[in-house]
N, CA and C atoms as a LAMMPS dump frame, in Angstrom:
ITEM: TIMESTEP
0
ITEM: NUMBER OF ATOMS
129
ITEM: BOX BOUNDS ff ff ff
-5.0000000000000000e+02 5.0000000000000000e+02
-5.0000000000000000e+02 5.0000000000000000e+02
-5.0000000000000000e+02 5.0000000000000000e+02
ITEM: ATOMS id mol type element x y z
1 1 1 N -295.149 56.571 160.819
2 1 2 C -296.284 57.324 161.293
3 1 3 C -296 58.819 161.146
4 2 1 N -297.04 59.516 160.849
5 2 2 C -296.911 60.958 160.713
6 2 3 C -296.91 61.615 162.093
7 3 1 N -296.38 62.808 162.148
8 3 2 C -296.344 63.53 163.421
9 3 3 C -297.739 63.717 163.981
10 4 1 N -298.729 63.953 163.105
11 4 2 C -300.1 64.149 163.566
12 4 3 C -300.641 62.904 164.254
13 5 1 N -300.324 61.734 163.685
14 5 2 C -300.792 60.484 164.281
15 5 3 C -300.166 60.273 165.658
16 6 1 N -298.884 60.547 165.747
17 6 2 C -298.181 60.383 167.021
18 6 3 C -298.745 61.345 168.059
19 7 1 N -298.969 62.586 167.641
20 7 2 C -299.522 63.57 168.563
21 7 3 C -300.917 63.146 169.029
22 8 1 N -301.729 62.613 168.114
23 8 2 C -303.076 62.164 168.459
24 8 3 C -303.019 61.001 169.46
25 9 1 N -302.12 60.055 169.221
26 9 2 C -301.968 58.927 170.137
27 9 3 C -301.477 59.387 171.51
28 10 1 N -300.564 60.327 171.511
29 10 2 C -300.037 60.853 172.762
30 10 3 C -301.125 61.575 173.554
31 11 1 N -301.913 62.392 172.878
32 11 2 C -303.012 63.1 173.539
33 11 3 C -304.032 62.109 174.094
34 12 1 N -304.324 61.08 173.315
35 12 2 C -305.27 60.06 173.764
36 12 3 C -304.724 59.345 175.004
37 13 1 N -303.448 59.025 174.994
38 13 2 C -302.828 58.357 176.134
39 13 3 C -302.869 59.238 177.37
40 14 1 N -302.595 60.52 177.197
41 14 2 C -302.649 61.448 178.321
42 14 3 C -304.046 61.496 178.912
43 15 1 N -305.058 61.532 178.052
44 15 2 C -306.446 61.592 178.507
45 15 3 C -306.808 60.328 179.285
46 16 1 N -306.426 59.183 178.754
47 16 2 C -306.726 57.912 179.42
48 16 3 C -306.021 57.832 180.768
49 17 1 N -304.759 58.238 180.803
50 17 2 C -304.022 58.216 182.061
51 17 3 C -304.641 59.156 183.091
52 18 1 N -305.09 60.314 182.656
53 18 2 C -305.726 61.268 183.571
54 18 3 C -307.025 60.692 184.128
55 19 1 N -307.805 60.04 183.264
56 19 2 C -309.055 59.421 183.718
57 19 3 C -308.762 58.309 184.728
58 20 1 N -307.74 57.5 184.434
59 20 2 C -307.372 56.425 185.356
60 20 3 C -306.914 56.993 186.695
61 21 1 N -306.12 58.064 186.634
62 21 2 C -305.636 58.698 187.86
63 21 3 C -306.799 59.257 188.674
64 22 1 N -307.723 59.943 187.995
65 22 2 C -308.88 60.518 188.691
66 22 3 C -309.717 59.428 189.351
67 23 1 N -309.925 58.327 188.633
68 23 2 C -310.701 57.213 189.18
69 23 3 C -309.985 56.603 190.382
70 24 1 N -308.68 56.422 190.265
71 24 2 C -307.876 55.862 191.351
72 24 3 C -307.941 56.766 192.579
73 25 1 N -307.796 58.065 192.356
74 25 2 C -307.836 59.031 193.448
75 25 3 C -309.193 59 194.158
76 26 1 N -310.274 58.947 193.387
77 26 2 C -311.626 58.892 193.954
78 26 3 C -311.811 57.609 194.765
79 27 1 N -311.326 56.5 194.243
80 27 2 C -311.449 55.218 194.928
81 27 3 C -310.719 55.246 196.269
82 28 1 N -309.503 55.79 196.268
83 28 2 C -308.727 55.868 197.509
84 28 3 C -309.444 56.756 198.526
85 29 1 N -309.95 57.9 198.079
86 29 2 C -310.657 58.807 198.997
87 29 3 C -311.907 58.153 199.564
88 30 1 N -312.65 57.433 198.718
89 30 2 C -313.851 56.74 199.193
90 30 3 C -313.492 55.658 200.208
91 31 1 N -312.426 54.897 199.913
92 31 2 C -311.99 53.856 200.837
93 31 3 C -311.566 54.451 202.17
94 32 1 N -310.858 55.574 202.11
95 32 2 C -310.422 56.229 203.338
96 32 3 C -311.616 56.717 204.147
97 33 1 N -312.595 57.307 203.482
98 33 2 C -313.795 57.784 204.17
99 33 3 C -314.541 56.614 204.817
100 34 1 N -314.648 55.514 204.108
101 34 2 C -315.317 54.326 204.635
102 34 3 C -314.565 53.787 205.852
103 35 1 N -313.238 53.734 205.733
104 35 2 C -312.417 53.254 206.848
105 35 3 C -312.586 54.145 208.074
106 36 1 N -312.575 55.468 207.858
107 36 2 C -312.746 56.399 208.984
108 36 3 C -314.107 56.178 209.649
109 37 1 N -315.151 56.036 208.822
110 37 2 C -316.501 55.845 209.362
111 37 3 C -316.585 54.559 210.169
112 38 1 N -316.029 53.477 209.633
113 38 2 C -316.072 52.196 210.346
114 38 3 C -315.29 52.283 211.647
115 39 1 N -314.15 52.97 211.618
116 39 2 C -313.335 53.111 212.814
117 39 3 C -314.074 53.911 213.884
118 40 1 N -314.702 55.018 213.472
119 40 2 C -315.449 55.823 214.43
120 40 3 C -316.66 55.084 214.982
121 41 1 N -317.282 54.259 214.153
122 41 2 C -318.437 53.482 214.62
123 41 3 C -318.029 52.471 215.676
124 42 1 N -316.811 51.954 215.588
125 42 2 C -316.333 50.956 216.561
126 42 3 C -316.009 51.599 217.9
127 43 1 N -315.667 52.862 217.875
128 43 2 C -315.243 53.547 219.12
129 43 3 C -316.44 53.866 219.996
């Protein structure tokens, strides 16, 4: 493989990982907000 191909694959992998991380982070924050709301509603 040429250096350009490797660099392109690496950049693509970084982008995908960043998107996955952002989605994971959003999901955790939403779950936490939901948990807090449910907990406060029970009190």
